[in-house]
C-alpha positions in Angstrom: 0.0 0.0 0.0 1.3 3.4 -0.9 1.8 5.7 2.1 2.4 9.4 2.6 4.1 8.6 6.0 7.9 9.0 5.7 9.4 5.5 5.6 11.8 6.4 8.4 8.9 7.0 10.8 7.3 3.6 10.2 8.4 0.3 11.8 6.8 -3.1 11.3 6.9 -4.9 14.6 6.1 -8.5 13.6 5.9 -10.7 10.6 2.2 -11.3 10.6 0.2 -10.2 7.5 -2.7 -7.8 7.5 -6.1 -9.5 7.9 -8.1 -8.0 5.1 -11.4 -9.5 6.3 -11.1 -8.1 9.8 -13.7 -5.9 11.4 -11.7 -2.7 11.8 -8.3 -1.0 11.8 -7.0 -0.5 15.4 -4.9 2.5 16.5 -3.5 1.8 19.9 -2.7 5.3 21.2 0.0 5.3 24.0 2.3 8.3 23.4 0.8 10.6 20.8 -2.3 11.1 22.8 -4.1 13.4 20.4 -6.4 13.2 17.3 -4.6 15.7 15.2 -1.1 16.4 13.9 -0.4 12.7 14.5 1.5 10.5 12.0 0.2 7.3 13.6 -3.4 8.4 13.2 -2.6 9.3 9.6 -1.3 5.8 9.0 -4.3 4.2 10.6 -6.6 6.2 8.4 -4.6 5.1 5.3 -5.2 1.5 6.2 -8.9 2.0 7.0 -9.4 3.7 3.6 -7.5 1.1 1.8 -9.4 -1.8 3.3 -12.7 0.1 3.6 -13.0 -0.7 7.2 -14.0 1.3 10.3 -11.3 2.8 12.5 -11.1 2.1 16.2 -8.9 4.2 18.5 -8.0 2.7 21.8 -6.4 4.9 24.5 -5.7 3.2 27.8 -4.3 4.1 31.2 -2.7 1.6 33.6 -3.0 2.1 37.3 0.4 0.7 38.3 2.9 2.5 36.0 6.1 3.8 37.6 5.5 6.9 39.7 1.7 6.7 39.2 -0.1 9.4 41.2 -3.2 11.6 41.1 -1.0 14.3 39.6 -0.1 12.3 36.5 -3.4 10.4 36.3 -5.5 13.5 36.3 -3.5 15.1 33.5 -3.8 12.0 31.3 -7.5 11.5 32.1 -8.3 15.1 31.1 -6.6 14.4 27.8 -8.7 11.3 27.3 -11.9 13.3 28.0 -10.8 15.9 25.5 -10.1 13.2 22.9 -13.5 11.6 23.5 -15.2 14.9 22.9 -13.2 15.6 19.8 -14.0 12.2 18.4 -17.7 12.8 18.5 -17.8 14.3 15.0 -15.0 12.2 13.4 -15.3 9.0 11.3 -13.9 6.7 14.1 -14.8 5.1 17.3 -12.7 6.4 20.2 -12.5 4.0 23.1 -10.9 5.0 26.4 -10.0 2.4 29.0 -8.8 3.1 32.6 -7.7 0.3 34.9 -9.4 0.3 38.3 -7.1 -2.3 39.7 -3.6 -3.4 38.7 -3.5 -5.8 35.7 -7.2 -5.3 34.9 -6.4 -4.2 31.4 -4.2 -7.2 30.6 -5.4 -8.9 27.4 -7.5 -6.0 26.1 -5.2 -5.2 23.2 -4.9 -8.8 22.2 -8.7 -9.2 22.4 -9.2 -6.2 20.1 -6.4 -7.3 17.8 -8.2 -10.6 17.2 -10.9 -8.7 15.3 -8.5 -6.2 13.6 -7.2 -6.0 10.1 -4.0 -4.3 11.3 -2.8 -2.6 14.5 -1.0 0.7 14.5 0.9 1.9 17.6 3.1 4.8 18.7 6.9 4.6 18.6 8.3 6.3 21.7 11.8 5.5 22.9 11.6 6.1 26.7 10.0 5.0 30.0 8.3 1.6 29.9 6.7 2.1 26.5 9.4 0.3 24.4 9.0 -2.8 26.6 5.3 -2.6 26.3 5.4 -2.4 22.6 7.8 -5.3 22.4 5.4 -7.4 24.5 2.5 -6.3 22.3 4.3 -7.4 19.2 4.5 -10.9 20.6 0.9 -11.0 21.6 -0.7 -9.5 18.5 -1.1 -12.0 15.7 -1.9 -9.5 12.9 0.3 -6.9 11.2 1.5 -4.5 13.9 3.2 -1.2 12.9 4.5 1.6 15.1 4.8 5.2 13.9 7.1 7.9 15.2 5.3 11.2 15.8 7.9 12.5 18.4 9.5 15.4 16.6 10.4 17.3 13.4 13.1 14.7 12.8 12.4 11.0 12.8 14.3 9.2 15.6 15.7 7.0 12.8 17.2 10.0 11.0 20.6 9.3 12.4 22.3 5.9 13.1 24.4 7.4 15.9 24.2 9.4 19.1 25.7 12.9 19.4 28.2 14.1 22.0 26.8 17.6 22.2 24.0 19.9 21.1 26.4 21.6 18.8 27.2 18.3 17.0 23.5 17.4 16.8 22.8 20.9 15.4 25.3 20.4 12.6 23.5 17.2 11.7 19.9 18.4 11.8 20.6 21.6 10.0 21.5 19.4 7.0 18.4 17.2 7.4 15.8 19.8 8.2 14.8 20.9 4.7 13.8 17.3 3.9 12.0 17.0 7.3 10.0 20.2 6.7 8.7 18.8 3.3 6.3 16.5 5.1 4.1 17.3 8.1 1.3 15.2 9.7 -2.2 16.4 8.8 -3.5 19.1 11.2 -7.0 17.4 10.9 -6.4 13.9 9.6 -10.1 13.1 9.6 -11.1 16.0 7.5 -12.9 14.9 4.3 -12.5 11.2 5.2 -15.4 8.9 4.9 -15.2 5.5 6.6 -17.7 2.8 7.7 -18.7 3.4 11.3 -18.2 0.9 14.1 -21.2 1.0 16.4 -19.7 -0.9 19.4 -16.9 -3.2 20.5 -17.4 -7.0 20.6 -19.7 -7.9 23.5 -17.1 -10.0 25.3 -14.7 -7.0 25.3 -17.4 -4.5 26.5 -18.3 -6.8 29.5 -14.7 -7.5 30.6 -13.2 -4.1 30.0 -16.0 -1.6 30.5 -15.6 2.1 29.5 -14.7 4.4 32.4 -17.3 6.5 34.1 -17.7 10.1 32.9 -16.8 11.3 36.4 -13.4 9.4 36.4 -12.7 10.5 32.8 -13.3 14.1 33.7 -10.4 14.0 36.2 -12.5 14.2 39.3 -10.0 14.2 42.2 -12.2 12.1 44.5 -12.8 9.5 41.8 -9.1 9.3 41.1 -8.2 9.0 44.8 -10.4 5.8 45.0 -8.0 4.1 42.5 -5.1 2.0 44.0 -2.4 4.5 43.0 0.8 4.0 44.9 1.9 7.7 44.8 0.1 10.4 46.7 1.2 13.5 44.8 -1.8 15.8 44.3 -2.9 17.1 40.9 -1.0 20.0 39.3 -2.8 23.4 39.0 -3.1 23.2 35.2 -5.1 20.9 33.0 -4.2 18.2 30.6 -5.6 17.7 27.1 -5.1 19.2 23.6 -7.5 22.2 24.2 -5.5 23.2 27.2 -2.2 22.6 25.4 -3.4 24.7 22.4 -4.5 27.6 24.6 -1.1 27.5 26.3 0.7 27.5 23.0 -1.3 30.5 21.6 -0.7 32.5 24.8 3.0 31.8 24.8 3.5 32.7 21.1 1.5 35.9 21.5 2.8 37.1 24.9 6.1 35.5 25.8 7.9 34.4 22.7 9.1 37.9 21.8 10.9 38.0 25.2 12.1 34.4 25.2 15.6 34.9 23.9 16.6 37.6 26.4 14.5 36.8 29.5 13.8 33.1 29.6 16.5 32.4 32.2 15.1 35.0 34.7 12.5 33.4 37.0 10.8 36.7 37.6 10.4 37.4 33.9 7.9 34.5 33.2 9.2 34.2 29.6 9.4 30.4 29.3 7.0 28.4 27.1 5.7 26.0 29.7 4.7 23.6 27.0 6.7 20.5 28.1 3.9 18.7 30.0 1.6 18.6 27.0 4.5 17.7 24.7 5.5 14.9 27.0 2.0 13.3 27.1 1.4 13.8 23.4 -1.4 16.2 23.9 0.5 18.7 21.7 2.7 18.0 18.6 6.1 19.5 17.9 4.8 20.1 14.4 1.9 22.2 15.6 4.2 24.2 17.9 6.5 24.9 15.0 3.6 25.8 12.7 2.3 28.3 15.3 5.7 29.9 15.7 6.2 30.1 11.9 2.8 31.7 11.5 3.6 34.4 14.1 7.0 35.0 12.4 5.2 35.1 8.9 7.7 32.5 7.9 7.5 30.1 4.9 9.6 27.0 4.1 11.3 28.8 1.3 12.8 31.2 3.9 14.9 28.5 5.5 18.6 29.4 5.5 21.5 27.1 4.6 23.3 25.0 7.2 25.6 27.3 9.1 28.0 24.9 10.8 25.9 24.3 13.9 25.5 27.9 14.9 22.4 28.7 17.0 21.5 31.9 15.1 20.6 32.5 11.5 19.5 29.1 10.2 15.8 29.6 10.4 15.9 33.3 9.3 13.4 34.2 12.0 13.7 36.6 14.9 16.4 35.9 17.5 13.7 35.0 20.1 12.1 32.5 17.8 15.4 30.9 16.8 16.3 30.6 20.5 13.1 28.8 21.2 13.4 26.5 18.2 16.9 25.5 19.3 15.3 24.3 22.6 12.3 22.7 21.0 14.2 20.9 18.2 17.9 21.0 19.1 17.8 20.0 22.8 14.5 18.2 22.9 15.2 15.9 20.0 18.8 15.4 21.1 17.2 13.5 24.0 15.0 11.4 21.8 18.1 10.6 19.7 20.0 9.3 22.8 17.1 7.3 24.2 16.4 5.7 20.8 20.0 4.4 20.5 20.9 3.8 24.1 18.6 1.7 26.3 20.9 2.6 29.2 19.9 6.3 28.9 19.1 6.4 32.7 22.3 4.8 33.9 25.5 6.3 35.3 27.5 4.2 32.9 25.9 6.0 29.9 27.9 9.1 30.7 30.9 10.1 28.6 34.2 8.5 29.7 35.8 11.7 30.9 32.8 12.5 33.1 32.7 9.0 34.7 36.4 9.2 35.3 36.5 12.6 37.0 33.4 11.8 39.1 34.9 8.5 40.2 38.2 10.2 41.1 36.3 12.5 43.4 33.6 10.1 44.7 35.2 10.0 48.2 35.7 13.7 48.5 34.3 15.2 51.7 30.8 16.7 51.3 30.0 19.8 53.5 26.3 18.8 53.5 24.5 15.6 52.7 20.8 15.0 52.7 18.5 12.1 52.4 15.9 11.7 49.7 13.2 12.5 52.1 15.0 15.8 53.1 15.4 16.8 49.5 11.7 16.0 48.7 10.6 18.1 51.6 12.9 21.0 50.6 14.8 20.8 53.9 18.3 21.9 52.9 20.3 24.8 54.1 20.0 26.6 50.7 16.9 28.9 50.3 17.3 29.0 46.5 17.3 25.3 46.2 14.4 24.9 48.6 12.4 27.4 46.6 12.9 25.5 43.4 12.0 22.2 45.0 8.8 23.7 46.5 7.8 25.0 43.1 8.3 21.5 41.7 6.3 19.7 44.5 3.5 22.2 44.5 3.0 22.9 40.7 4.6 19.9 38.9 7.0 22.4 37.2 10.3 24.0 37.9 11.8 27.0 36.2 14.1 25.9 33.4 17.3 27.5 34.5 16.8 26.5 38.2 16.5 22.9 37.1 20.2 23.0 36.3 21.2 24.5 39.6 18.8 22.1 41.4 20.6 19.2 39.9 24.1 20.5 40.5 23.4 21.0 44.2 22.1 17.4 44.5 25.4 16.2 43.1 27.2 18.3 45.7 25.0 17.1 48.6 24.7 13.4 48.0 27.1 10.6 49.0 28.1 9.6 45.4 27.4 10.7 41.8 25.4 7.4 41.4 23.2 8.4 44.3 22.8 11.9 42.9 21.5 10.4 39.6 19.1 8.2 41.5 17.7 11.1 43.6 17.4 13.4 40.6 15.4 10.8 38.7 13.2 10.0 41.6 12.4 13.6 42.5 11.9 14.7 38.9 9.8 11.7 37.8 7.6 11.7 40.8 6.7 15.4 40.9 7.3 16.9 37.4 4.4 16.5 35.0 6.9 16.5 32.2 9.1 13.9 33.8 9.9 10.4 32.6 10.7 12.0 29.2 13.9 11.9 27.0 14.3 15.6 27.6 14.2 15.0 31.4 17.0 12.5 31.2 19.0 14.9 29.0 18.7 17.5 31.7 19.5 15.1 34.6 22.5 13.6 33.0 23.7 17.0 31.6 24.2 17.8 35.3 26.7 14.9 35.4 28.5 15.8 32.1 26.4 14.4 29.3 26.5 16.8 26.3 29.1 18.9 28.1 32.9 19.2 28.3 35.5 19.4 31.1 35.6 22.7 33.0 38.5 24.2 34.9 39.3 24.6 37.7 39.1 21.1 39.1 36.9 21.1 42.2 36.1 18.8 45.1 33.2 16.4 44.4 32.7 17.7 40.8 36.2 17.2 39.4 36.0 18.9 36.0 32.2 18.7 35.7 30.6 22.1 35.3 29.9 23.7 38.7 27.1 26.1 39.6 26.3 28.0 42.8 23.2 29.6 44.3 25.1 32.7 45.1 26.1 33.3 41.5 22.6 32.5 40.4 21.2 35.2 42.7 23.7 37.7 41.2 22.9 36.7 37.6 19.1 36.4 37.7 16.1 38.4 38.8 14.6 36.2 41.5 12.9 38.6 44.1 9.4 37.7 43.2 10.2 34.0 42.7 11.8 33.7 46.2 8.9 35.7 47.7 6.5 33.1 46.3 8.4 29.9 46.9 11.1 30.8 49.5 9.1 30.2 52.6 7.0 27.4 54.2 3.9 28.9 52.7 5.3 28.3 49.3 4.3 24.7 49.4 6.1 22.5 51.9 4.8 18.9 51.4 3.3 17.2 54.3 5.0 14.2 55.9 3.7 10.9 54.7 2.6 11.9 51.2 6.0 11.9 49.5 6.6 8.3 48.6 4.9 5.0 47.9 
C-alpha cells in the first residue's frame, strides 16, 4: 500500500500479515495522545481507507505504571476526556479504558487485535513504553506497525548518538529541509469517509467496560479511589489538547518575543511551559513549529542554509524564535536521539568516559552537606534558592528551566556519590514533574553529570572537572525577588510528611 508517511517513521513490529477480512483497523494510542497532527493516526486512516473498514482508536491508562499518582493520572484523564469529545464528529470510534485495579487491562489489546485488520501503535523511545510495545508485538497475531510522531526529525534519521547539542545541530541543519517537506495532517479526519463501528465486541465490553464520565473528567475524589501508589496531588493546570493549544497560543502571543533575552530569569515569566503537554502527546512539535512560523510570517522557502551548527541565522526568524526553536528541536530531539539508540539512557554508565572518570576520582571527597531523599523531597536543605525550586516542583509539577540546572548541580554536591545523585534526581523529577519520565528529562538530569558537556576548569572537590554552579552566582545573575517571595518560605508549598513516597 502506498503511504504518505515517511518511511523512516514507520516500523513493522512483527511478521504477521494484515487481515483483510477483519472488522476494523485499530490504532493503539499510547504516546501521541491526540487526534490531530499525528502520523500514527494518519497511518491508521490510510489502512482504513485502503481496506474500507472502520477505525477504532484505543487509549488506555494503567494504574500501576512507575510513579503513578493523582497528579499524572488526572493530567492523562483530562486528555482522554478531550479526545472523546473531539472524536464525536470524526469517522472513528474512540474507546478509552482506565484500569481500576492493577492488571485489569491485561489482554485488552490482544482481544481487540483478534478482530482487527491491522494494529497501529506509537513509537516512543523512553520510559516503559518500548518494553510494552515489544510485549504487544509478541501478543498481536496480525500486522503491527508503530509510527514515530515525536519530533520534526524522525528518531531513525541518524544511526548514531551525538556528544553535544552543537554536534547534533550540525547534523539536523542538513536534514531539516527534507523533514519540513512533510508534516502530519492538522486534521487527519477532514474529508475522510469510513464505515462506522457502532460498538466493540460484547465480550470486550463486558470484561473491559468504558470508564465513568466522572473518572474520565479527572474528578479528584474518583481518582483517589484508585489504587495509585503515589500520593502526589494534581497540578494546578489541565491536561488535554485544548489546554495545550491555549497555552501555545498564549506563549507565542505574549512571551515568545521576550524568550531569547528573558527566559532564564525566574521573575520574567518568559518560558514556554509547553513541556507537560508535549510529554504526554497532547501537543505536537509540528503544531508548535507551525504556530511559531505563523507568528513570524515564515515560509519553508525562507529556510537558511546549514551554518555549521551555529544557533542563530539558520531559520531566518527573529532571535527570540530561533532561541526557542533551538530548545524545541535541538535540545529536545537530542534527548530522543539518545534514548532511541541507548537503552541505558538512565544509567550512570551511559555518561561520557571523561565525566565518569572525574566523578569516580572525586567520589570519596568530603561533602560539606549531605541530605536524604526525604529531606530533598521536603525542601529541607540549608539553601533557600534550592528549597524554593523544590517547593515549586512539588506544588505545581513544574520547575523554572534555569533553576533545574542549579537544582541538579546541588544534588550532586549534597549526596554521597554521583550514582546516588543520579538516583535522587530521577526519583524527584519523575515523581513530581508533570513533564518527567521523558527523553528531555533524562537529558537534563545527565547533563548535570556531564552528558553533552565538556570538562571545565578549575578542578573542584566532588565535581572534578564537571561544570559547577552556585546559588550565590545564580542570585547575582538572575532576577529572583518575586520568585523567592512566592516559593522561598514554608507557605510556598512544603509537602506534608507521609505523602512523598509510595
